[in-house]
C-alpha positions as CSV (number, residue, x, y, z in Angstrom):
1,Q,-30.0,-46.0,-0.6
2,L,-27.3,-43.3,-0.8
3,Q,-28.4,-40.1,0.6
4,L,-26.9,-36.6,1.8
5,V,-28.7,-34.6,4.1
6,E,-27.9,-30.8,4.7
7,S,-28.6,-28.8,7.8
8,G,-27.6,-25.8,9.6
9,G,-28.8,-23.2,7.1
10,G,-31.0,-20.3,8.3
11,L,-31.7,-16.7,8.5
12,V,-28.7,-14.5,9.4
13,Q,-27.6,-11.0,9.2
14,P,-25.0,-9.5,7.0
15,G,-21.5,-10.1,8.7
16,G,-22.8,-13.2,10.4
17,S,-21.9,-16.8,10.4
18,L,-23.4,-20.4,9.9
19,R,-22.0,-23.7,9.8
20,L,-23.6,-26.2,7.4
21,S,-23.5,-29.9,7.7
22,C,-23.6,-32.5,5.2
23,T,-24.2,-36.1,6.6
24,A,-24.2,-39.2,4.8
25,S,-26.2,-42.3,4.9
26,G,-26.3,-45.5,3.1
27,F,-22.6,-45.3,2.4
28,T,-19.4,-44.0,3.8
29,L,-18.0,-40.7,2.7
30,D,-14.3,-42.1,3.3
31,Y,-14.1,-42.8,-0.6
32,Y,-15.5,-39.8,-1.9
33,R,-14.6,-36.2,-2.5
34,I,-17.2,-33.7,-1.6
35,G,-18.3,-30.4,-3.0
36,W,-20.6,-27.7,-1.9
37,F,-22.7,-25.7,-4.4
38,R,-25.4,-23.0,-4.1
39,Q,-28.0,-21.7,-6.1
40,A,-29.7,-18.3,-5.8
41,P,-33.2,-17.7,-7.2
42,G,-33.1,-16.8,-10.8
43,K,-29.4,-18.0,-11.2
44,E,-27.5,-21.2,-12.0
45,R,-26.1,-23.6,-9.6
46,E,-22.6,-22.5,-8.9
47,G,-19.8,-24.7,-7.2
48,V,-18.3,-22.9,-4.0
49,S,-15.9,-25.4,-2.5
50,C,-14.6,-28.9,-2.4
51,I,-12.7,-31.2,-0.1
52,S,-10.5,-34.5,-1.2
53,R,-10.9,-37.7,0.4
54,S,-8.1,-36.9,2.5
55,S,-9.1,-33.4,3.7
56,S,-5.4,-32.4,2.2
57,T,-6.8,-30.6,-0.8
58,T,-9.5,-27.8,-0.4
59,K,-10.8,-25.3,-2.9
60,Y,-12.9,-22.2,-2.9
61,A,-14.4,-20.1,-5.4
62,D,-13.1,-16.6,-5.7
63,S,-16.6,-15.2,-4.4
64,V,-16.0,-17.1,-1.2
65,Q,-12.1,-17.3,-0.7
66,G,-11.3,-16.1,2.9
67,R,-14.9,-16.5,4.1
68,F,-15.8,-20.2,3.8
69,T,-14.1,-23.1,5.3
70,I,-14.8,-26.6,4.3
71,S,-13.9,-29.6,6.6
72,R,-14.8,-33.1,7.2
73,D,-15.1,-35.6,9.7
74,N,-15.1,-38.9,8.2
75,A,-15.6,-40.7,11.6
76,K,-18.8,-38.9,11.8
77,N,-19.7,-39.4,8.1
78,T,-20.1,-35.6,8.0
79,V,-18.7,-32.7,6.0
80,Y,-19.0,-29.1,7.0
81,L,-18.9,-25.7,5.5
82,K,-18.3,-22.7,7.8
83,I,-19.6,-19.6,6.1
84,S,-18.6,-16.3,7.7
85,S,-18.9,-12.5,6.9
86,L,-21.9,-13.6,5.0
87,K,-23.3,-10.9,2.4
88,P,-26.8,-10.6,1.0
89,E,-25.6,-12.2,-2.3
90,D,-24.6,-15.5,-0.2
91,T,-28.2,-16.1,-0.2
92,A,-29.1,-19.1,-1.8
93,V,-30.1,-22.9,-1.2
94,Y,-26.7,-24.8,-0.5
95,Y,-26.1,-28.2,-1.6
96,C,-23.5,-30.7,-0.9
97,A,-22.8,-33.5,-3.1
98,A,-20.3,-36.6,-3.4
99,K,-18.2,-38.0,-6.0
100,P,-16.3,-41.4,-5.6
101,S,-12.7,-40.6,-5.9
102,P,-9.6,-43.0,-6.7
103,L,-7.4,-39.8,-5.9
104,P,-7.1,-39.2,-2.2
105,N,-5.7,-35.8,-2.4
106,F,-7.8,-34.5,-5.5
107,C,-11.0,-32.4,-5.7
108,V,-12.9,-30.0,-8.0
109,Y,-16.1,-28.1,-7.6
110,T,-16.6,-28.0,-11.3
111,D,-17.0,-31.8,-11.9
112,N,-20.1,-33.8,-12.5
113,Y,-21.0,-35.3,-8.8
114,D,-23.1,-38.4,-8.4
115,V,-25.0,-38.1,-5.0
116,W,-26.9,-34.8,-4.3
117,G,-28.6,-33.6,-1.1
118,L,-31.9,-31.6,-1.1
119,G,-30.3,-28.6,-0.1
120,T,-30.4,-26.1,2.9
121,Q,-31.6,-22.5,2.6
122,V,-29.3,-19.8,3.8
123,T,-30.7,-16.3,3.8
124,V,-28.5,-13.2,4.5
125,S,-30.8,-10.2,5.3
126,S,-31.0,-7.4,8.0
């Protein structure tokens, strides 16, 4: 069974940082591009970042550019999202998702992904 499990969320003060992890089981992430998404209460899910299979391509939504950093460690079958300079508007459930990718240097976070995790809550509040 293909599964993704997110971890690392929590309560953090404005300006703080967290590192979210996304670990796969039942499959290897080597052949997948990965996206991070978030959904705030009462809002639609939005894509925030993606990373290609090779890690050569990363993309970020304008709202998180310069504050979020995506990376992957294929040996650990894990993708990370470092979120920094957090704002109250970053409060959301954060999801990772995977999609098989024949192109090693390509990713988009607006695509339809195939495998989704259950999410990890990030709350930014003083």
